[in-house]
BAFI-3210 file (N, C-alpha, C; in Angstrom, 3 decimals, decimal comma, padded with zeros to 6 digits):
// residues 144
n [1|2|3|4|5|6|7|8|9|10|11|12|13|14|15|16|17|18|19|20|21|22|23|24|25|26|27|28|29|30|31|32|33|34|35|36|37|38|39|40|41|42|43|44|45|46|47|48|49|50|51|52|53|54|55|56|57|58|59|60|61|62|63|64|65|66|67|68|69|70|71|72|73|74|75|76|77|78|79|80|81|82|83|84|85|86|87|88|89|90|91|92|93|94|95|96|97|98|99|100|101|102|103|104|105|106|107|108|109|110|111|112|113|114|115|116|117|118|119|120|121|122|123|124|125|126|127|128|129|130|131|132|133|134|135|136|137|138|139|140|141|142|143|144]
n.u [050,939|048,551|046,022|043,306|041,926|039,900|040,035|041,279|041,226|040,184|040,823|038,819|036,830|033,453|034,096|032,368|030,954|029,953|029,424|030,639|031,624|032,410|030,902|028,423|025,531|025,108|024,285|021,883|018,856|019,633|022,068|023,303|023,583|021,651|023,373|023,618|024,174|023,905|023,205|023,061|021,826|020,947|019,011|017,657|017,679|019,023|018,781|020,997|020,548|022,083|020,525|021,157|020,164|016,984|013,637|012,139|009,271|007,898|009,678|010,317|009,870|008,976|008,396|007,130|006,525|006,013|008,230|010,342|011,804|011,391|012,668|011,857|012,473|012,585|014,897|014,556|014,967|016,268|013,684|014,797|017,069|020,258|023,641|025,360|026,268|026,519|024,878|023,090|019,858|016,619|014,609|015,142|015,254|015,514|015,492|015,591|016,061|014,507|015,683|014,640|013,704|012,370|010,762|007,902|005,942|006,978|008,625|010,724|011,679|014,129|014,829|017,887|020,308|020,874|020,303|019,158|017,835|016,482|015,529|014,200|012,737|013,744|012,213|012,286|013,142|014,203|012,906|010,312|006,821|006,753|004,555|001,877|001,218|-001,786|-001,867|-003,817|-006,231|-006,490|-009,101|-009,308|-007,034|-005,740|-003,557|-002,665]
n.v [-142,832|-143,690|-141,451|-142,383|-141,563|-140,081|-142,766|-144,324|-147,746|-149,045|-152,278|-153,556|-152,444|-152,129|-153,928|-153,720|-151,181|-148,415|-147,516|-148,618|-150,964|-154,783|-156,608|-155,362|-155,348|-157,867|-157,893|-157,517|-154,996|-153,280|-150,539|-149,147|-150,143|-150,155|-149,612|-151,249|-151,950|-153,842|-155,235|-156,618|-156,804|-158,445|-157,511|-156,177|-155,730|-154,002|-152,055|-150,417|-147,847|-146,484|-143,596|-140,970|-137,867|-138,308|-137,367|-138,710|-138,814|-138,881|-139,805|-142,789|-146,083|-148,875|-151,652|-154,629|-157,951|-161,491|-162,454|-160,688|-157,886|-154,900|-152,253|-149,426|-146,960|-143,930|-141,676|-138,320|-136,679|-133,034|-130,797|-128,952|-127,631|-129,389|-128,797|-130,600|-134,329|-136,227|-137,593|-140,034|-141,169|-142,348|-145,304|-148,058|-150,530|-153,125|-156,131|-157,772|-160,420|-160,940|-162,111|-164,362|-164,344|-161,653|-159,100|-158,350|-156,345|-154,203|-152,397|-149,630|-146,567|-144,397|-141,565|-140,047|-136,969|-138,512|-140,982|-144,230|-145,258|-148,837|-150,104|-153,549|-155,065|-157,439|-160,609|-162,076|-164,874|-166,226|-165,908|-166,775|-168,186|-171,809|-173,048|-175,606|-178,409|-180,462|-183,481|-185,961|-188,539|-191,545|-193,070|-195,264|-196,530|-199,463|-201,455|-204,360]
n.w [-110,264|-112,493|-114,517|-116,365|-119,423|-122,128|-123,948|-122,927|-121,630|-118,577|-116,857|-115,812|-117,715|-119,128|-122,034|-124,450|-124,486|-125,524|-129,409|-130,780|-130,056|-130,301|-130,043|-130,155|-131,726|-130,494|-127,867|-125,767|-125,413|-126,795|-128,678|-126,523|-122,958|-119,980|-117,051|-114,340|-110,528|-108,348|-104,666|-101,720|-098,471|-094,965|-094,760|-096,471|-100,165|-102,992|-106,061|-107,723|-110,545|-113,717|-114,426|-116,104|-116,541|-116,842|-116,294|-113,597|-113,074|-115,552|-117,051|-116,282|-115,246|-113,139|-112,539|-110,313|-110,280|-109,893|-108,765|-109,974|-111,348|-113,109|-115,052|-116,794|-118,973|-120,736|-122,332|-123,661|-126,500|-126,746|-128,266|-129,163|-131,433|-132,388|-132,947|-132,680|-130,608|-128,593|-126,503|-124,973|-126,283|-126,648|-125,519|-122,891|-120,972|-118,091|-116,902|-113,338|-111,396|-108,274|-104,933|-103,433|-100,878|-101,003|-100,038|-102,136|-101,421|-100,617|-101,429|-102,042|-104,407|-105,461|-106,818|-107,885|-108,383|-111,206|-110,669|-110,052|-107,426|-106,274|-103,254|-101,966|-099,525|-097,277|-096,229|-093,013|-092,873|-091,153|-088,253|-089,228|-088,376|-087,884|-090,306|-089,483|-091,336|-091,897|-091,686|-093,689|-093,532|-096,192|-096,543|-098,446|-099,171|-099,552|-097,869|-098,120]
ca.u [049,584|047,949|045,133|042,776|041,460|039,086|040,453|041,712|040,236|040,778|041,056|037,392|036,227|032,909|034,249|031,062|030,519|030,155|028,501|031,523|032,567|032,701|029,604|026,954|024,483|024,899|024,006|020,635|018,444|020,251|023,813|023,875|022,667|021,358|024,210|023,212|024,399|023,303|023,935|021,904|021,892|020,683|017,512|017,444|018,062|019,176|019,333|021,458|020,747|022,451|019,945|021,113|019,123|015,682|012,363|011,438|007,862|007,723|010,590|011,260|008,753|009,494|007,286|007,541|006,069|006,634|009,831|011,066|012,071|011,306|012,993|011,799|013,104|012,977|015,500|014,156|016,170|015,416|013,533|016,093|018,230|021,694|024,590|026,679|025,798|027,020|024,236|021,882|018,637|016,128|014,693|015,897|014,697|016,429|014,483|016,403|015,444|014,519|015,991|013,498|012,811|012,012|009,142|007,123|005,058|008,149|009,790|011,034|012,204|013,995|015,472|018,776|021,676|020,849|020,824|017,643|017,865|015,443|015,770|013,526|013,227|013,859|011,408|012,980|012,656|014,469|011,578|008,956|006,687|006,627|003,125|001,661|000,198|-002,408|-002,157|-005,530|-006,252|-007,467|-009,937|-009,589|-006,218|-005,437|-002,262|-001,866]
ca.v [-143,393|-142,992|-141,010|-142,679|-140,657|-140,875|-143,442|-145,575|-148,866|-150,109|-153,647|-153,819|-151,606|-153,020|-153,689|-153,737|-149,875|-147,523|-147,916|-149,390|-152,067|-155,375|-157,110|-153,961|-155,687|-159,211|-156,711|-157,451|-153,822|-152,129|-150,876|-148,880|-150,995|-149,562|-149,775|-151,672|-152,438|-154,442|-155,304|-156,864|-157,154|-159,190|-157,158|-155,499|-156,207|-152,885|-152,271|-148,933|-148,083|-145,337|-143,184|-139,485|-137,055|-138,324|-136,707|-139,852|-139,084|-138,997|-141,135|-143,738|-147,082|-149,551|-152,918|-155,818|-159,113|-162,826|-162,655|-160,199|-156,466|-154,455|-150,941|-149,309|-145,332|-143,192|-140,451|-137,470|-135,705|-132,093|-130,440|-127,326|-127,706|-129,484|-129,257|-132,162|-134,731|-137,781|-138,224|-141,599|-141,269|-143,383|-146,516|-148,538|-151,964|-153,962|-156,725|-158,257|-161,076|-160,895|-162,714|-165,770|-163,812|-160,449|-158,798|-157,539|-155,406|-153,334|-151,406|-147,785|-146,278|-143,070|-140,861|-138,657|-137,213|-139,491|-142,736|-144,876|-146,372|-149,253|-150,814|-154,191|-155,103|-158,698|-161,270|-162,748|-166,077|-167,095|-165,698|-167,212|-169,576|-173,002|-173,644|-177,411|-178,616|-181,405|-185,033|-186,076|-189,816|-191,335|-194,753|-196,313|-197,250|-200,987|-201,813|-205,475]
ca.w [-110,445|-114,034|-115,017|-117,162|-120,023|-122,973|-125,067|-122,171|-120,593|-117,573|-117,021|-115,728|-118,236|-119,963|-123,623|-125,145|-124,188|-127,289|-130,126|-131,795|-129,556|-131,453|-130,033|-129,765|-132,161|-129,754|-126,779|-125,394|-125,322|-128,075|-128,207|-125,168|-121,801|-119,081|-116,040|-112,881|-109,662|-106,484|-103,649|-100,269|-096,812|-094,214|-094,205|-097,972|-102,020|-103,268|-107,317|-108,676|-112,111|-114,014|-115,782|-116,233|-117,791|-116,965|-115,058|-113,140|-113,000|-116,768|-117,667|-115,847|-114,794|-112,083|-112,051|-110,044|-110,393|-109,853|-108,637|-111,232|-110,967|-114,046|-114,966|-118,319|-119,090|-121,668|-122,277|-124,742|-127,326|-126,385|-129,479|-129,383|-132,857|-131,882|-134,241|-132,350|-129,380|-127,776|-125,460|-125,841|-126,299|-126,751|-124,345|-121,666|-120,367|-117,916|-115,686|-112,380|-110,463|-106,674|-103,908|-102,425|-099,651|-101,494|-100,000|-103,471|-100,950|-099,729|-102,301|-102,456|-105,552|-105,049|-108,306|-107,195|-109,224|-112,392|-110,261|-109,864|-106,575|-106,024|-102,282|-101,925|-098,002|-097,238|-095,448|-092,024|-092,754|-090,209|-087,139|-089,839|-087,469|-088,844|-090,393|-089,820|-092,411|-091,579|-093,047|-094,264|-093,894|-097,275|-096,067|-099,272|-099,561|-099,064|-097,338|-098,733]
c.u [049,065|046,625|044,122|042,050|040,308|039,277|041,304|040,702|040,992|040,450|039,567|036,620|035,201|033,390|033,293|030,509|030,889|029,160|028,940|032,530|031,755|031,249|028,447|025,535|023,827|023,913|022,071|019,930|018,928|021,349|024,114|022,772|022,599|022,487|023,638|024,329|023,556|024,251|023,010|022,815|021,202|019,280|016,744|017,881|017,959|019,540|019,479|021,094|021,220|021,490|020,550|020,193|017,646|014,904|011,914|009,927|007,257|008,453|011,147|009,464|009,592|008,191|007,892|006,235|006,353|007,776|010,905|010,999|012,253|011,908|013,013|011,974|013,143|014,089|015,330|014,790|015,291|015,240|014,630|016,729|019,659|022,488|025,496|026,077|025,971|026,442|023,288|020,783|017,902|015,649|015,473|015,610|016,178|015,407|016,049|015,116|015,362|015,089|014,859|012,960|012,458|010,538|008,366|006,122|005,889|009,002|009,692|011,911|012,692|015,211|016,674|020,182|021,858|021,293|019,490|018,278|016,830|015,850|014,655|013,605|012,803|013,046|012,694|012,595|013,055|013,575|010,469|008,229|006,190|005,116|002,896|001,053|-000,481|-002,357|-003,474|-004,705|-007,356|-007,786|-009,643|-008,794|-005,594|-004,167|-002,107|-002,116]
c.v [-142,788|-142,545|-142,009|-141,364|-140,954|-141,583|-144,678|-146,193|-149,564|-151,822|-154,338|-153,200|-152,570|-153,250|-153,951|-152,328|-149,296|-148,306|-148,736|-150,523|-153,194|-156,432|-156,291|-154,630|-157,021|-158,545|-156,436|-155,584|-152,855|-151,447|-150,395|-149,451|-150,112|-149,979|-150,103|-152,111|-153,233|-155,071|-155,993|-157,508|-158,051|-158,471|-156,652|-155,766|-154,835|-152,883|-150,743|-148,703|-146,455|-144,668|-141,654|-138,708|-137,061|-137,385|-138,194|-139,843|-139,661|-140,302|-142,248|-144,636|-148,233|-150,496|-154,017|-156,955|-160,396|-162,928|-161,714|-158,202|-155,762|-152,724|-150,689|-147,049|-145,255|-141,874|-139,975|-136,702|-134,355|-131,503|-129,448|-127,887|-127,559|-129,434|-130,506|-132,653|-136,185|-138,005|-139,427|-140,916|-142,330|-144,629|-147,807|-149,362|-152,748|-155,158|-157,745|-159,418|-161,385|-162,165|-163,568|-164,739|-161,970|-160,200|-158,076|-156,188|-153,890|-152,758|-150,371|-147,887|-144,502|-142,499|-139,659|-138,916|-138,440|-140,662|-143,320|-145,986|-147,298|-150,422|-151,462|-155,003|-156,541|-159,222|-161,854|-163,734|-166,958|-166,412|-166,067|-168,239|-170,633|-173,489|-175,244|-177,650|-179,979|-182,686|-185,599|-187,668|-190,668|-193,099|-195,928|-197,092|-198,166|-201,100|-203,042|-205,436]
c.w [-111,379|-113,823|-116,602|-118,056|-121,114|-123,266|-123,873|-121,627|-119,754|-117,365|-116,785|-116,716|-119,307|-121,583|-124,717|-125,093|-125,521|-128,349|-131,020|-131,236|-130,354|-131,194|-129,863|-130,142|-131,094|-128,657|-126,766|-125,205|-126,106|-127,830|-127,572|-123,875|-120,956|-117,971|-115,014|-111,813|-108,823|-105,904|-102,397|-099,323|-095,991|-094,237|-095,580|-098,967|-102,477|-104,806|-107,666|-109,741|-112,335|-115,156|-115,825|-116,633|-117,793|-115,728|-114,643|-113,319|-114,804|-117,745|-117,411|-114,851|-114,423|-111,879|-111,232|-110,082|-110,639|-109,644|-109,408|-111,102|-112,315|-114,207|-116,323|-118,158|-120,422|-121,733|-123,824|-125,241|-126,896|-127,567|-130,105|-130,734|-132,319|-133,300|-133,877|-130,745|-129,294|-127,170|-126,124|-125,294|-126,277|-125,435|-123,554|-121,365|-119,650|-116,721|-115,105|-111,567|-109,210|-106,286|-103,273|-101,609|-099,608|-100,880|-101,136|-102,765|-100,577|-100,573|-102,377|-104,028|-105,120|-106,459|-107,258|-107,872|-110,401|-112,221|-109,561|-108,372|-105,591|-104,338|-101,866|-100,335|-098,032|-096,216|-094,491|-092,005|-091,548|-088,546|-087,497|-088,613|-088,632|-089,113|-090,571|-090,621|-091,975|-092,249|-092,652|-094,261|-095,322|-096,796|-096,719|-099,571|-098,569|-098,612|-097,886|-100,680]
res [m|s|t|l|t|h|g|d|r|s|p|s|a|d|p|l|d|g|p|d|g|p|l|t|v|a|r|p|g|g|p|y|r|m|r|l|e|t|y|q|t|e|v|e|f|v|v|r|a|e|l|p|g|m|e|p|e|r|d|i|e|v|t|v|s|g|g|s|l|a|i|q|a|e|r|h|q|d|p|a|a|r|c|h|s|e|f|r|y|g|s|y|a|r|s|i|p|l|p|a|a|a|d|e|e|r|i|r|a|i|y|s|h|g|v|l|e|i|t|v|d|l|k|d|e|r|n|e|i|p|r|q|v|r|v|m|v|d|h|h|i|d|p|t]
***
C-alpha cells in the first residue's frame, strides 16, 4: 500500500488545487475555493464545508433565499509578524442550490473542528394533502 506524500496526487485529487494549478485564474471565487461535500437522505439535505481556523460568530455567515444556500467566510491573518506562512487568508463564498423539497424555515448550522455542517430539513411531499383548486365558470365564453 502506498502512502501519499506532499507532492503526490491521487487520481481523484483536485487538479486545480493550489496557487500554481493550470486553471487557477479561471476558478470561481479566487485562487482558493471553499471545499464542499453534500449528501441527501429521505429527511434532510446536508452541506459540509471545510473552513479551518475560523471563529464562526465573527467569520462565517450563512443565508438562504429563493432556493439557494449561500456561505460566506473570511479568514483573518494574525496581526503578529510571521516570517513564513502557507496558510490561506481572505474571503471565501459559495452558493448551493437547494433541493425542491427543502424547508427553508428549518435549517441548522454547526461549526466543529474546522468543518461547517448545515442541515436542511426536507418536506415530506408524499404525505401532503392534495389541495383542491376551484374551477370557475366564465359565462362570457361562447362555445359556438
